[in-house]
C-alpha positions in Angstrom: 131.0 87.5 76.4 128.0 89.1 74.9 124.5 88.2 75.8 123.3 88.9 72.3 122.0 86.0 70.2 121.5 85.8 66.5 117.9 84.8 65.6 116.9 82.8 62.4 116.8 86.0 60.3 120.4 86.8 61.2 119.5 89.9 63.3 120.6 90.1 66.9 118.2 89.5 69.7 119.2 91.6 72.8 118.1 91.0 76.4 114.6 92.4 76.9 115.8 94.7 79.7 118.8 96.1 77.6 119.1 99.8 76.7 118.3 100.6 73.1 121.7 101.7 71.8 124.6 99.4 72.6 127.0 101.8 70.9 126.4 104.6 73.3 129.9 105.7 74.4 130.4 105.5 78.2 133.5 106.4 80.2 133.9 104.8 83.7 136.2 106.8 86.0 137.3 104.7 88.9 140.7 104.1 90.6 139.8 100.5 91.8 140.2 97.9 89.0 137.7 95.5 90.6 135.0 98.2 90.6 135.8 99.0 87.0 135.3 95.3 86.1 132.0 95.2 88.1 130.7 98.3 86.4 131.7 97.0 82.9 129.8 93.8 83.7 126.7 95.7 84.9 126.8 98.0 81.8 127.1 95.0 79.5 124.2 93.3 81.2 122.0 96.4 80.5 123.2 96.6 76.9 126.0 99.1 76.9 129.1 97.7 75.3 131.1 100.8 74.1 132.8 101.3 77.5 136.2 102.9 78.1 137.7 103.5 81.5 140.1 105.8 83.2 141.9 105.2 86.5 141.6 108.9 87.5 140.0 112.2 86.7 142.9 113.8 84.9 143.1 110.8 82.5 139.3 110.9 82.1 139.5 114.6 81.0 142.1 113.7 78.4 140.0 110.9 77.1 136.9 113.1 77.0 138.7 115.7 75.0 139.7 113.0 72.5 136.4 111.2 72.2 132.8 112.3 72.7 131.1 110.3 75.5 127.3 110.4 76.1 127.8 109.3 79.7 130.5 109.5 82.3 130.2 107.3 85.4 132.6 108.5 88.1 133.5 107.6 91.6 133.3 110.6 94.0 136.3 109.6 96.1 139.5 109.2 94.1 143.1 110.2 94.9 144.3 113.4 93.2 141.4 115.1 91.5 138.1 113.6 93.0 134.8 113.1 91.3 133.4 116.5 92.4 136.4 118.3 90.9 136.0 116.3 87.7 132.3 117.3 87.5 133.3 120.9 88.0 135.9 120.6 85.1 133.3 118.9 82.9 130.6 121.6 83.5 133.1 124.5 82.9 134.4 123.1 79.6 132.2 124.2 76.7 133.0 121.0 74.7 132.1 118.7 77.6 129.4 120.6 79.6 126.5 118.7 78.1 127.9 115.3 79.0 125.7 113.3 81.3 127.5 112.4 84.5 126.5 109.7 87.0 128.4 110.1 90.3 128.8 107.0 92.5 129.6 107.1 96.2 129.7 104.7 99.1 129.0 107.6 101.6 125.3 108.5 101.7 126.1 111.7 103.6 127.9 113.2 100.6 124.8 112.8 98.4 123.6 116.2 99.8 126.5 117.8 98.0 125.6 116.5 94.6 123.0 118.7 92.9 121.0 116.4 90.7 119.9 117.8 87.4 119.0 116.6 83.9 122.7 116.0 83.3 124.0 114.9 86.7 122.7 112.1 88.9 124.1 110.0 91.7 123.9 106.4 93.1 124.9 105.2 96.5 126.9 102.0 96.7 125.9 99.2 96.8 123.4 99.3 93.9 121.8 96.9 91.6 121.8 96.6 87.8 118.2 97.8 87.8 119.1 100.9 89.8 122.0 101.6 87.5 119.9 101.1 84.4 117.1 103.5 85.8 119.6 106.3 86.4 121.3 105.8 83.0 118.0 105.6 81.2 117.0 108.9 82.8 120.2 110.6 82.0 120.4 109.4 78.4 116.8 110.3 77.6 117.5 113.9 78.7 120.7 114.6 76.8 121.2 115.3 73.1 122.8 112.4 71.1 126.5 112.4 71.2 128.5 111.7 68.1 130.3 108.4 68.2 
């Protein structure tokens, strides 16, 4: 259910803390369905509604090659290809290399292996909607607009 409300002029009022572009395409890569639902709800709360998901990295790569995503949010620890391997694939593919990636992990010790840059950031679980929004805002403000 959307938190957007139509005002008297017919335009939509968005929550004051929402990100500016609700159509920004986002891909959530996570093998646990409950975490996917949690992330979708948090993303909706901060104003991102164009969200797809993939249960693993290989499917995520297929989706990324079929649709341009401005942001990929991926778990670090997944069976098969993990989040680090997914990030390596993204950065080595000329069509995908400029995609912003937010890595999520429950293990604070692995954070030292994630090199933060303008296009790659990480969050340690658990995190709040405000923390997620801050990371996403930073990532999306640094990357060129992605075609929808």
